C-alpha positions in Angstrom: 155.0 58.2 -103.4 157.4 56.3 -105.5 158.0 52.8 -106.6 160.8 51.5 -104.5 164.0 50.3 -106.1 164.5 46.5 -105.7 165.9 46.0 -102.2 168.3 43.3 -101.2 166.6 40.3 -99.6 167.2 39.8 -95.9 168.4 36.3 -95.6 166.7 34.3 -92.8 167.4 31.1 -91.0 164.4 28.9 -91.6 165.0 26.6 -88.6 162.0 25.9 -86.3 161.9 28.3 -83.4 160.0 28.2 -80.1 157.7 30.9 -78.8 160.3 33.0 -76.9 163.4 34.2 -78.7 165.8 37.0 -79.5 166.5 38.4 -82.9 170.1 38.2 -84.0 172.2 37.9 -87.1 173.9 34.5 -87.5 176.0 32.7 -90.1 172.8 31.5 -91.9 171.0 34.8 -91.8 168.6 36.5 -89.4 167.6 34.0 -86.7 165.8 33.7 -83.4 167.7 32.2 -80.5 165.8 30.9 -77.4 165.6 33.2 -74.4 163.7 33.3 -71.1 161.1 36.1 -71.3 161.4 38.8 -68.6 159.0 39.1 -65.6 156.7 36.6 -64.0 153.7 36.9 -66.2 151.6 33.8 -66.8 152.7 31.9 -69.9 150.8 30.2 -72.6 153.5 29.2 -75.1 152.5 29.4 -78.8 153.2 26.8 -81.3 156.6 26.6 -83.0 157.1 28.8 -86.1 159.8 29.6 -88.5 161.2 32.7 -90.3 160.1 32.4 -93.9 161.2 35.7 -95.6 162.7 39.1 -94.8 163.5 42.6 -96.2 166.1 45.0 -94.8 163.5 47.8 -94.6 163.8 48.9 -90.9 160.4 49.4 -89.1 159.1 50.4 -85.7 155.5 49.8 -86.7 153.9 47.2 -88.9 150.4 46.2 -89.9 149.1 43.3 -92.0 146.4 44.6 -94.3 144.3 43.6 -97.4 143.3 40.3 -95.6 146.9 39.2 -95.3 148.1 40.1 -98.8 150.1 43.3 -97.9 152.1 44.8 -95.0 152.2 48.5 -94.2 155.5 49.4 -92.4 156.9 52.6 -91.0 160.5 53.3 -90.0 163.0 56.2 -90.0 160.6 58.6 -91.7 159.6 56.2 -94.5 156.4 54.3 -95.1 156.5 51.2 -97.2 154.1 48.7 -98.8 155.4 45.2 -98.8 153.9 42.2 -100.5 153.1 39.4 -98.1 154.4 36.8 -97.3 157.5 37.4 -99.5 157.9 40.9 -98.0 159.0 42.3 -101.4 159.2 46.1 -101.2 156.6 47.6 -103.6 156.4 51.4 -102.9 157.6 53.8 -100.3 156.7 57.4 -99.3 158.4 60.0 -97.2 156.1 62.7 -95.9 157.9 65.1 -93.6 157.7 64.1 -90.0 156.2 60.6 -90.7 156.0 58.7 -87.5 152.8 56.6 -87.3 150.7 54.2 -89.4 147.4 52.4 -88.9 146.4 49.6 -91.3 143.0 48.5 -92.4 143.1 44.8 -91.8 140.5 43.8 -94.5 141.4 46.4 -97.2 144.4 47.7 -99.1 144.3 51.0 -97.2 145.7 52.7 -94.1 146.4 55.9 -92.2 149.7 57.8 -92.0 150.6 60.5 -89.5 153.2 63.2 -90.2 153.9 66.9 -89.6 150.8 67.8 -91.7 148.5 65.5 -89.6 146.8 62.3 -90.6 146.0 61.2 -94.1 144.3 58.1 -95.5 146.2 56.2 -98.2 145.7 53.3 -100.6 148.1 50.4 -100.9 150.3 49.4 -102.5 150.9 52.8 -104.1 150.5 54.8 -100.8 148.7 57.5 -102.7 146.3 59.8 -100.9 142.6 58.9 -100.5 142.0 61.8 -98.1 144.9 64.1 -97.6 143.8 66.2 -94.7 142.3 64.4 -91.7 143.8 66.9 -89.2 145.7 66.1 -86.0 143.2 63.5 -84.9 142.3 61.4 -83.1 141.3 59.4 -86.2 140.0 55.9 -87.1 139.6 53.7 -90.1 137.0 51.0 -90.5 138.5 47.5 -91.0 137.3 47.5 -94.6 138.8 50.9 -95.2 135.6 52.4 -96.6 134.8 54.8 -93.7 136.9 57.2 -91.8 136.4 59.2 -88.6 138.3 62.3 -87.3 137.8 64.8 -84.5 137.5 68.3 -85.8 136.1 71.5 -84.4 134.7 69.9 -81.3 132.9 67.0 -83.0 133.4 63.7 -84.7 133.2 63.8 -88.5 132.8 60.6 -90.5 133.7 60.4 -94.2 132.6 57.7 -96.7 135.5 56.9 -99.0 134.7 57.9 -102.6 132.0 60.4 -101.6 132.3 64.2 -101.3 131.7 66.0 -98.0 131.0 64.8 -94.5 128.9 61.7 -94.2 127.9 62.4 -90.6 128.8 64.5 -87.6 128.4 64.0 -83.8 129.2 66.7 -81.3 131.8 66.0 -78.6 135.5 65.4 -78.8 136.6 62.1 -77.3 140.2 61.3 -76.6 140.5 58.2 -78.9 138.5 56.7 -81.7 138.1 53.2 -83.2 135.7 51.3 -85.4 134.3 48.1 -84.1 134.0 45.0 -86.3 130.3 45.8 -87.0 131.3 49.3 -88.3 130.1 51.2 -85.3 132.2 53.9 -83.7 133.8 53.3 -80.3 135.3 56.2 -78.3 137.4 56.6 -75.2 136.7 59.4 -72.7 139.0 59.5 -69.7 139.3 55.8 -68.5 135.9 54.8 -70.1 135.3 53.1 -73.5 132.0 52.9 -75.2 129.8 54.3 -78.0 129.9 58.1 -78.9 128.5 60.1 -76.0 130.1 57.9 -73.4 130.8 60.1 -70.3 134.4 60.6 -69.2 135.3 58.4 -66.2 137.9 59.0 -63.6 141.0 56.8 -63.5 144.0 56.3 -65.8 143.0 57.8 -69.2 142.9 55.7 -72.4 145.6 56.9 -74.8 145.2 54.3 -77.6 142.7 51.7 -78.9 142.7 48.9 -81.3 139.6 46.9 -82.4 139.4 43.3 -83.6 138.3 43.3 -87.3 136.0 40.3 -86.9 134.9 40.3 -83.2 133.1 42.8 -81.0 136.2 43.5 -78.9 138.4 46.6 -78.4 141.8 46.7 -76.7 142.6 49.9 -74.8 146.0 51.2 -73.5 145.9 53.4 -70.5 148.2 56.2 -69.5 149.6 54.1 -66.6 150.6 51.3 -69.0 147.7 48.9 -68.1 145.8 47.3 -71.0 142.1 46.5 -70.9 139.7 44.7 -73.1 136.2 46.0 -73.7 133.1 45.0 -75.6 132.5 47.2 -78.6 129.2 48.2 -76.9 131.0 49.6 -73.8 130.8 46.5 -71.6 133.8 46.2 -69.5 136.5 46.2 -68.8 136.2 42.5 -69.5 139.9 42.0 -68.7 142.7 44.1 -67.5 146.5 43.3 -67.3 150.0 44.7 -67.5 152.2 44.3 -70.5 155.0 41.7 -70.3 157.4 44.1 -72.1 158.7 47.3 -70.5 156.6 49.8 -72.6 154.0 49.5 -75.3 153.9 52.0 -78.1 152.1 50.0 -80.9 149.4 47.3 -80.5 146.7 45.4 -82.4 144.2 42.6 -81.9 143.9 39.4 -83.9 141.0 39.1 -86.2 139.0 37.0 -83.7 140.1 39.2 -80.7 141.7 36.3 -78.9 145.3 37.6 -79.1 146.9 41.0 -78.7 150.1 42.0 -80.4 152.2 44.5 -78.5 155.5 46.3 -79.5 157.9 48.9 -78.1 157.8 50.9 -81.3 160.6 53.5 -81.4 161.1 53.2 -77.6 163.9 51.3 -75.8 164.6 48.5 -75.2 163.1 47.0 -78.4 160.8 44.1 -77.7 157.5 42.7 -79.0 155.1 40.0 -77.9 151.8 38.3 -78.4 149.5 37.7 -75.4 146.1 36.2 -74.7 143.7 39.1 -74.7 141.5 37.6 -72.0 144.3 37.5 -69.3 147.6 38.8 -70.7 149.3 35.4 -70.7 152.5 35.4 -72.8 152.1 33.5 -76.0 155.1 34.8 -78.0 158.0 37.0 -77.0 160.6 38.5 -79.4 163.5 40.5 -77.9 165.0 42.9 -80.4 161.8 43.4 -82.4 160.0 46.7 -82.2 156.7 45.6 -83.6 154.7 42.5 -84.3 151.4 42.1 -86.2 149.2 39.0 -86.8 147.8 38.3 -90.3 144.0 38.5 -90.4 144.2 35.4 -92.7 145.7 33.5 -89.7 148.6 32.4 -91.9 151.5 34.0 -90.1 152.8 37.2 -88.6 155.2 40.0 -89.4 158.0 41.4 -87.2 159.7 44.8 -87.5 162.9 46.1 -86.1 166.0 48.1 -86.7 167.3 45.1 -88.8 164.3 45.0 -91.1 161.0 43.1 -91.4 160.5 39.4 -91.3 157.6 37.1 -91.9 157.0 34.1 -89.6 154.8 31.2 -90.5 153.4 28.2 -88.7 155.2 24.9 -89.1 153.3 22.9 -91.7 152.5 19.4 -90.6 154.2 16.7 -92.6 151.8 14.6 -94.7 
């Protein structure tokens, strides 16, 4: 890892913007212009916001970590730690084949995936906590203190700062996640539940994201459908299609009420926020590749080919 050289600030237009927009460069900087979102999904328009800061670091995946103090971003083979909400570039790292990142919402930690497999890192330095977690699937608890990986036909859990394996369960699920209470959640086929959950027929779960402060898990299925489950396996509590053409990156808000979805490196670039209970469209950003909500509920970060930008709620005038 290395301390990044000071990067040029990405100028942003701080005008108030509505919930549905397209990213473009204008005479006053990066801006959002109003658009009609695609499709006929139910709409639940979010409150007006404004662009508050930006950096030209391009990103197809972003996560707000350390309870809203830092952003973990990945783009074009580079991982970066950014200070929020200013989005000042602090450190970057370039492991060969880097393509994925998973942040720990309540800790200065995250997971990076590259040619050598998954590794756990500490922010802002991006230095290794655990260098070899294997090809996965993997998961990190929201507080960053416990990790899980599938290895040799079983789930191994590691306690950060302790030597050796803290626990092992037999069985190799398709996807792993940690629920808000610290319990493990697995996906087997189309089913979601605690370790040992039997595989179910239907479209298989290919990714999961848990809410850091609520007992809810978001699952993405092979056919593109998204479903919401209780961390104890109840569900699906809700099921809906994404209002953007394809979803490659996703997360849940701290309270589990909202889901953030992005196209990642896929085409066309688009990102959105929807109500988790029914998929109603809250916010839509054409031209962004990723979007993530702050666990401090004080804004959100956008990522795209043009860089990263922080959006914040409009403060009421006193």
